[in-house]
C-alpha positions in Angstrom: -26.5 7.7 144.3 -24.1 5.0 144.3 -26.8 2.8 142.8 -28.0 5.2 140.4 -25.2 7.2 139.3 -25.4 11.0 139.3 -28.7 12.6 140.0 -30.4 15.6 140.4 -31.2 17.2 143.9 -34.9 16.8 143.1 -34.5 13.3 142.3 -32.4 12.3 145.3 -34.8 14.3 147.7 -37.8 12.3 145.9 -36.1 8.9 146.4 -35.3 9.6 150.0 -38.6 11.1 150.8 -37.0 14.4 152.1 -37.9 18.1 151.4 -36.0 19.7 148.8 -34.7 22.2 151.0 -33.4 19.4 153.6 -31.6 17.7 150.9 -30.1 20.6 149.8 -28.8 21.7 152.9 -27.5 18.0 153.6 -25.7 17.9 150.2 -24.0 21.2 151.0 -22.5 19.9 154.3 -21.5 16.6 152.2 -20.0 18.9 149.4 -17.9 20.9 152.3 -16.8 17.6 153.4 -15.6 16.4 150.1 -18.0 13.4 150.1 -20.0 14.7 146.7 -19.6 17.4 144.2 -22.0 19.3 142.1 -21.5 18.9 138.4 -23.5 20.9 135.4 -24.8 18.8 132.9 -23.0 18.8 129.5 -26.2 18.7 127.7 -28.2 21.2 129.4 -26.4 23.7 131.7 -29.0 24.7 133.7 -29.0 21.1 135.2 -27.0 20.3 138.1 -26.3 16.7 139.2 -24.6 15.3 142.6 -21.7 13.4 141.8 -20.3 11.0 144.8 -16.6 11.5 145.0 -13.9 8.5 145.9 -14.4 9.5 149.7 -18.2 9.5 149.6 -18.1 6.0 147.9 -15.6 4.7 150.5 -17.7 5.9 153.5 -20.9 4.2 151.8 -19.2 1.0 151.3 -17.6 0.8 155.0 -21.2 2.0 156.5 -22.9 -0.8 154.5 -20.4 -3.4 155.3 -20.7 -2.6 158.9 -24.3 -2.7 159.1 -24.6 -6.0 157.0 -22.2 -7.6 159.9 -24.2 -6.1 162.5 -27.3 -7.3 160.8 -25.8 -10.7 160.3 -24.8 -11.2 163.9 -28.2 -10.2 164.9 -29.9 -12.9 162.6 -27.6 -15.5 163.7 -28.7 -14.9 167.6 -32.4 -15.6 166.2 -34.1 -19.0 165.4 -35.0 -20.0 161.9 -38.7 -19.2 162.7 -38.1 -15.6 163.8 -35.9 -15.2 161.0 -38.9 -16.1 158.8 -41.1 -13.9 160.6 -38.9 -11.1 160.0 -38.3 -11.8 156.4 -42.2 -11.9 156.0 -42.6 -8.8 158.0 -40.0 -6.7 155.5 -41.7 -7.9 152.3 -44.8 -7.1 153.8 -43.7 -3.2 154.4 -42.1 -3.2 150.9 -45.3 -4.3 149.6 -46.8 -1.3 151.3 -44.4 1.2 150.7 -44.4 0.2 146.9 -48.3 0.7 146.9 -47.6 4.0 148.5 -45.2 5.3 145.9 -48.2 6.0 143.7 -50.1 8.1 146.6 -47.9 11.1 146.7 
């Protein structure tokens, strides 16, 4: 949601490859924690979108920063050849994931 703006629960569950019921439960807990809010669409009141709140944005930002720092520290310990191998493998995985999107 941080990248795509407000989204429906169905859209979020699809992007995360999670069952709708699992995503509903997760979002309910996030809503209780003050991380997200459910907002009715102004165009179609039947549509409910999930909006990330400031507290949720802060947590996402902090977690991503910590993960980047940790990954940077790990990569700093690796040789250039090892980093190139990891880079190649990640691109290969991403390519296969893109191909599989159409097979669901």
